[in-house]
C-alpha positions in Angstrom: 0.0 -0.2 0.1 1.7 3.5 -0.8 2.8 5.4 2.1 0.2 8.5 1.8 -2.3 5.9 2.3 -1.1 5.0 6.1 -2.4 7.5 8.8 0.4 9.0 11.3 -0.3 10.2 14.7 -0.4 13.7 13.7 -2.7 13.7 11.4 -5.4 12.3 14.2 -5.0 15.3 16.5 -7.4 18.6 15.4 -5.9 21.3 13.8 -4.4 24.3 15.2 -7.4 26.2 13.9 -9.5 24.3 15.9 -7.9 25.2 19.3 -8.1 28.8 18.3 -11.4 28.5 17.9 -11.8 27.3 20.8 -9.7 29.7 23.0 -11.8 32.1 21.3 -15.3 30.7 22.3 -13.9 30.5 25.6 -12.5 34.1 25.8 -15.9 35.2 24.7 -17.9 33.1 27.0 -15.6 34.4 29.8 -16.1 38.1 28.7 -19.7 37.3 28.0 -20.0 36.2 31.6 -18.0 39.6 33.2 -20.1 42.0 31.1 -23.1 39.3 32.1 -22.0 39.8 36.1 -21.1 43.6 35.9 -24.7 44.1 34.2 -26.6 41.8 36.9 -24.1 44.1 39.4 -25.4 47.8 38.2 -29.1 46.5 38.4 -28.8 45.0 41.8 -27.5 48.7 42.7 -30.2 50.3 40.9 -32.7 47.8 42.2 -31.3 48.6 45.6 -31.7 51.8 45.5 -35.2 52.1 44.1 -35.8 50.0 46.9 -34.3 52.2 49.4 -35.8 55.3 48.0 -39.5 53.3 47.7 -39.5 52.7 51.5 -38.3 56.4 52.7 -40.9 57.9 50.6 -43.8 55.4 51.7 -42.2 56.2 55.5 -41.8 60.0 55.4 -45.7 59.8 53.7 -46.8 57.5 56.9 -45.3 59.8 58.9 -46.6 63.1 57.6 -49.8 61.9 57.1 -49.7 60.6 61.1 -48.2 63.8 62.0 -50.7 65.9 60.4 -53.6 64.0 61.9 -52.4 64.6 65.5 -52.0 68.1 64.5 -55.5 68.3 63.0 -56.8 66.8 65.9 -55.5 69.2 68.3 -56.8 72.5 66.4 -60.2 70.5 65.6 -60.9 70.2 69.1 -59.5 73.6 69.5 -62.0 74.9 67.3 -64.9 73.0 68.5 -63.9 74.3 72.3 -63.9 77.8 71.3 -67.4 77.5 69.5 -68.9 76.2 72.6 -67.2 78.8 74.7 -68.1 81.7 72.6 -71.7 80.6 72.9 -71.6 80.2 76.6 -70.6 84.0 76.0 -73.4 84.9 74.0 -75.7 82.8 76.5 -74.5 84.9 79.5 -73.8 88.4 78.5 -74.1 89.5 82.0 -71.1 87.3 83.6 -67.5 88.1 83.0 -66.1 84.8 81.4 -62.4 85.7 82.8 -63.4 85.2 86.4 -67.0 83.2 86.0 -66.1 79.5 87.6 -68.7 77.8 85.3 -67.1 79.4 82.3 -63.4 78.3 83.5 -64.6 74.7 84.5 -65.3 74.3 80.9 -61.9 75.5 80.2 -60.1 73.1 82.6 -62.5 70.1 81.0 -60.7 71.0 77.3 -57.3 71.6 79.0 -57.3 68.3 80.8 -59.0 66.6 77.5 -55.9 67.7 75.2 -53.3 66.5 78.1 -52.8 70.5 78.6 -51.2 70.0 75.0 -53.1 73.7 74.6 -54.0 76.4 76.9 -56.8 79.1 76.2 -56.3 82.6 77.0 -58.4 85.7 76.2 -57.3 89.1 74.7 -59.2 92.3 75.0 -60.7 95.0 72.7 -57.6 97.2 73.3 -54.9 94.4 72.9 -54.7 93.2 77.0 -54.0 89.6 77.6 -55.5 87.5 80.5 -55.0 84.0 81.2 -58.2 81.8 82.5 -59.1 81.9 85.2 -57.8 85.5 85.8 -57.1 86.9 89.0 -57.5 90.6 88.4 -58.9 92.9 85.8 -55.5 94.1 85.0 -54.1 92.7 81.9 -50.8 90.6 82.3 -49.4 91.8 79.0 -50.4 94.3 75.9 -50.4 92.2 72.8 -52.0 94.9 70.3 -48.7 95.0 68.5 -48.9 91.0 67.8 -49.8 89.9 64.3 -52.6 87.8 66.0 -54.4 90.7 67.5 -53.9 92.9 64.5 -54.9 90.1 61.9 -57.7 89.1 63.8 -59.3 92.7 63.4 -59.9 92.0 59.8 -61.8 88.6 60.1 -65.2 87.3 60.9 -66.1 85.6 64.0 -66.6 81.7 64.0 -63.1 80.9 62.4 -59.5 80.4 63.5 -56.5 82.5 62.6 -53.3 81.0 62.9 -50.8 83.7 63.4 -47.0 83.5 63.5 -45.0 81.9 66.3 -44.2 84.1 69.0 -42.3 84.3 72.2 -44.6 84.9 75.2 -44.1 88.0 77.1 -45.3 85.9 80.3 -43.7 82.7 80.1 -41.2 83.2 77.5 -41.8 80.2 75.7 -42.5 79.8 72.1 -45.8 79.0 70.5 -48.2 78.9 68.2 -51.1 81.6 68.7 -54.5 80.1 67.1 -57.1 83.3 67.9 -61.0 82.9 67.3 -62.8 86.6 67.1 -65.9 86.0 69.6 -69.2 87.3 68.3 -70.1 88.8 71.1 -68.2 91.0 73.8 -70.0 92.1 76.5 -67.1 92.9 78.9 -64.2 93.7 76.6 -63.2 90.6 75.4 -62.5 90.5 71.6 -60.5 87.3 71.1 -60.2 83.6 72.4 -56.5 82.8 72.0 -55.1 79.3 71.9 -51.3 79.0 72.8 -49.8 75.7 71.5 -46.5 76.1 73.3 -43.8 74.7 71.3 -42.4 72.1 74.3 -45.8 70.7 74.4 -46.4 70.4 70.6 -42.8 68.5 70.3 -44.2 66.0 72.6 -47.3 65.7 70.7 -45.8 65.3 67.3 -42.2 64.0 67.6 -42.1 60.1 65.7 -41.8 57.4 67.4 -39.2 56.0 65.0 -35.8 57.3 64.3 -34.9 59.5 61.2 -31.3 60.9 60.2 -31.3 64.5 60.8 -35.2 64.5 60.7 -37.6 68.2 60.9 -41.1 68.6 61.0 -42.5 72.1 59.9 -46.3 73.2 60.2 -46.6 75.6 57.4 -49.5 78.4 56.9 -51.5 78.7 53.2 -48.8 81.3 52.9 -45.8 79.1 53.4 -45.0 80.6 56.4 -43.4 78.5 58.9 -45.3 78.3 62.3 -43.4 75.4 64.0 -40.6 73.3 63.2 -38.9 70.9 65.1 -35.9 70.7 66.1 -36.6 74.3 67.2 -34.6 77.0 65.1 -35.4 80.7 66.0 -34.2 81.4 62.5 -36.3 79.5 60.5 -39.6 80.3 62.6 -41.7 83.1 61.1 -39.6 82.7 57.4 -41.3 81.4 54.4 -40.4 78.5 52.5 -39.4 79.3 48.9 -39.2 75.4 47.4 -42.2 74.7 45.4 -43.5 71.2 46.7 -46.1 69.0 45.6 -48.6 67.4 48.3 -48.2 64.0 49.5 -45.3 63.7 46.8 -41.9 62.9 48.5 -39.0 64.4 46.6 -35.4 65.8 47.2 -35.3 69.6 47.6 -32.2 72.0 48.5 -32.1 74.2 51.5 -29.8 76.7 52.5 -30.8 77.3 56.3 -30.0 76.4 58.8 -27.1 74.8 56.7 -26.7 74.1 52.9 -27.8 70.6 52.4 -30.1 68.2 50.5 -32.9 67.1 52.3 -36.0 64.2 51.1 -39.3 66.1 52.1 -43.0 65.4 51.7 -45.8 68.1 52.5 -49.4 67.0 54.0 -51.8 69.2 53.5 -54.6 69.3 56.6 -58.2 68.4 55.5 -60.0 71.1 57.3 -57.4 73.9 57.8 -55.1 76.0 55.4 -52.3 74.0 57.1 -49.8 71.9 56.0 -47.1 69.7 57.9 -43.6 68.9 55.8 -41.4 65.9 57.6 -37.9 66.1 55.9 -34.8 63.9 56.4 -30.8 64.3 55.8 -30.7 62.8 52.2 -27.0 63.1 52.5 -26.7 61.1 55.5 -29.6 58.6 54.2 -27.5 58.2 50.8 -24.3 58.0 53.3 -25.8 55.1 55.4 -27.3 53.5 52.3 -23.6 53.2 50.4 -21.7 52.1 53.5 -24.2 49.0 53.6 -24.3 48.3 49.7 -20.2 48.1 49.9 -20.4 45.4 52.6 -23.3 43.7 50.6 -21.5 44.2 47.6 -18.3 42.4 48.5 -20.1 39.3 49.6 -22.6 39.6 46.9 -20.2 39.7 44.1 -18.2 36.5 45.2 -21.2 34.5 45.5 -22.7 35.7 42.4 -19.8 34.8 40.5 -19.9 31.0 41.4 -23.8 30.8 41.6 -25.2 33.5 38.9 -26.9 30.9 37.1 -28.5 29.1 39.7 -29.4 32.3 41.7 -31.3 33.9 39.0 -33.0 30.8 38.2 -34.1 31.0 42.1 -34.8 34.8 41.5 -36.9 34.0 38.7 -39.0 31.3 40.5 -39.3 33.0 43.5 -41.1 36.2 41.4 -43.3 33.8 39.5 -44.2 32.5 43.3 -44.9 35.7 44.9 -46.7 36.6 41.8 -49.3 33.4 42.0 -49.2 34.1 46.2 -50.1 37.7 45.2 -53.0 36.6 43.0 -54.2 33.8 45.5 -53.9 36.6 48.3 -56.1 39.1 46.4 -58.5 36.6 45.4 -58.8 35.7 49.2 -59.0 38.8 50.4 -61.2 40.8 47.6 -64.6 40.5 46.4 -64.0 39.7 42.7 -67.1 41.6 41.3 -66.7 45.0 43.0 -62.9 45.0 43.8 -63.8 45.6 47.4 -62.5 43.6 50.4 -64.9 40.8 51.1 -66.3 40.3 54.5 -63.7 38.0 55.8 -60.9 40.3 54.8 -63.1 43.4 55.9 -63.4 41.8 59.3 -59.9 41.1 59.8 -59.0 44.9 59.2 -61.9 45.8 61.4 -60.2 44.4 63.9 -57.2 45.6 63.6 -58.5 49.3 63.1 -60.2 48.5 66.8 -57.1 47.7 68.3 -55.5 50.6 66.8 -58.2 52.9 68.0 -57.7 51.6 71.5 -53.8 51.5 71.4 -54.0 55.3 70.3 -57.2 56.6 71.5 -58.6 57.7 68.3 -62.1 57.6 67.5 -64.0 55.4 64.9 -67.0 55.6 63.0 -68.5 52.2 61.4 -71.2 52.3 58.3 -73.4 49.8 57.0 -75.1 50.5 53.7 -77.6 48.3 52.0 -78.8 49.0 48.6 -82.6 49.6 48.5 -84.9 47.5 46.7 -82.2 45.6 45.0 -83.8 42.5 44.6 -86.4 44.4 42.4 -83.6 45.5 40.0 -82.6 41.8 39.6 -86.1 40.6 38.9 -86.8 43.3 36.5 -83.6 44.2 34.6 -81.6 40.9 35.2 -78.5 40.0 37.0 -76.0 41.6 34.7 -77.6 45.0 34.9 -77.7 44.1 38.7 -73.7 43.3 39.0 -73.0 46.4 36.9 -75.2 48.6 39.5 -72.9 46.9 42.1 -70.0 47.7 40.7 -71.0 51.3 40.0 -71.9 51.7 43.7 -68.8 50.2 44.8 -66.9 52.9 43.0 -69.1 55.6 44.5 -68.4 54.6 47.7 -64.5 54.2 47.2 -64.5 57.9 45.5 -66.1 59.8 48.8 -63.7 58.3 51.3 -60.1 58.7 52.2 -57.5 56.5 50.9 -57.1 55.5 54.7 -60.6 54.7 55.2 -61.5 51.0 54.6 -64.7 49.6 52.4 -65.9 46.4 51.8 -69.1 44.2 50.6 -69.9 42.3 53.3 -73.0 40.6 51.7 -74.9 40.6 48.3 -76.3 44.3 48.1 -74.6 45.3 51.7 -71.5 47.2 51.8 -69.5 48.6 55.1 -67.3 51.7 55.8 -64.4 51.9 58.6 -63.5 55.7 59.1 -60.7 56.0 61.9 -59.7 59.1 62.9 -62.7 61.0 62.7 -65.8 61.6 64.6 -69.3 61.0 63.9 -69.9 64.8 63.0 -67.4 64.6 60.5 -68.3 61.4 59.2 -72.0 61.9 58.3 -71.3 64.2 55.5 -69.3 61.5 53.7 -72.4 59.0 54.1 -74.6 62.0 53.0 -72.5 62.4 49.9 -72.4 58.5 49.1 -76.4 58.2 49.6 -76.7 61.8 47.3 -74.5 60.1 44.1 -76.4 56.6 44.7 -79.6 58.2 44.4 -78.5 59.7 40.9 -78.8 56.1 39.6 -81.5 55.0 37.9 -82.0 52.0 35.1 -85.6 51.9 33.4 -88.1 52.1 36.1 -85.8 51.5 39.1 -84.2 54.1 41.0 -81.3 53.6 43.6 -81.4 54.2 47.1 -79.2 53.6 49.5 -79.9 52.9 53.4 -77.0 53.8 56.0 -76.5 52.9 59.5 -73.6 54.8 61.2 -71.8 54.4 64.6 -69.2 55.7 66.8 -67.2 53.5 68.5 -67.8 53.7 72.3 -64.1 52.8 73.2 -62.5 49.8 74.6 -65.8 48.7 76.6 -67.3 47.8 73.2 -66.4 44.9 70.9 -66.5 44.6 67.5 -69.7 42.4 67.3 -71.3 44.8 69.5 -70.4 48.0 67.4 -71.8 45.7 64.4 -75.3 44.7 65.9 -75.3 48.9 66.5 -74.7 49.4 63.3 -77.0 47.1 61.8 -79.6 48.4 64.3 -79.4 52.0 62.7 -79.0 50.5 59.4 -82.5 48.5 60.2 -84.1 52.1 61.6 -83.2 53.9 58.4 -84.8 50.9 56.4 -88.2 51.1 58.2 -88.2 54.9 58.5 -88.7 54.9 54.8 -85.2 53.9 53.3 -82.8 56.1 51.3 -81.7 57.9 54.1 -78.7 58.1 56.8 -79.5 57.0 60.6 -76.6 57.6 63.0 -76.0 56.9 66.6 -73.6 58.4 68.5 -71.1 56.6 71.1 
């Protein structure tokens, strides 16, 4: 056989180009792996930053909402008390409120109810300041040069005026003067004066959790700073120049008390032209997050280099599982037709809200709402039309309540509402708005109406079951008295 027909060992090896190709492929895969790991690391940093920012935004929003609620509660109680005292003065024109025992007992009840966070005083036509009860007809101080005196001359009775913070000439303490112009002044008394002193306000509004270099500010409608915690005399009375969107958290640049960036949010009060802003140091927050990220990154990159494929498969599976869990949780908690909470989840949240009301001593109103003659609609127009009306009325209910309120569908055509941090007087307009909007609905000859039973929680001695029974009783009365009406029962 010719020599060229024999196969030598050299001929059995792969050619050099094949090795080069394998090396190129390995280099390419290695480079691709490095790029992929780098990309994943960048994504991780970005996601961690968004998560941190989202968590901080939500925390600030919750804190500002809670702080605004506490402050508004103080001011609302003050306004109600001032109106009550104003009526007493009108009813007893022959008695000087500065020295009258009955009048001053009412004042003391208010002070006790508010844990003496707000004190009541009086100002005469000429600007004389009197404490209650007064010991002398001679005023303690002349406040005719104060803003709260001069500006109150321009306002009508029955409303509050929030003046710039001042340092008391009697006690030496800073506070927010809140004045109420009286309808009548038979004894030369012009104003009721509510003094919320800063030390007491600090105690009432200070957050329970720690924030990096945080501050609380109460702003008037004209952006004047009425109060700041921690106290800074250079800021109180100044006007805020930064533009902020209510309830949106944003990074703002401030120049006082020192130039820095702060993460801040502004929450307007519901019934007064005031807002509460909470801010924390963005620089400190970012610095703390960066230090934490460095430690996590060193450990994470080492693990990621070895187990990247497995990790991302696990993450993908976990995300899918979380989504399934979320869908299952939603199906278990929410009514599939209206999107409101179902009866079981509503009762669970009801218990939570009662616990919170008891823990923090806040008011709570519970309502049961039942569509009138709903069976007639189903019988005459069909169940699809009935379902459409249920969804429409559920939308009306949610549009009339606050984001902090809780709504649920607890029966076929029966709904329920929990209005926390709200007394019955302020809750009834909500019920009336719902009733009026529902009453505008009609289908053929069927005209919608809704009966509502509203009750105020009596306090820790009343259980959820008892509160539910009282609301059900109020609803029964609304039905028996003609339907399409609101029947309320105070605590």
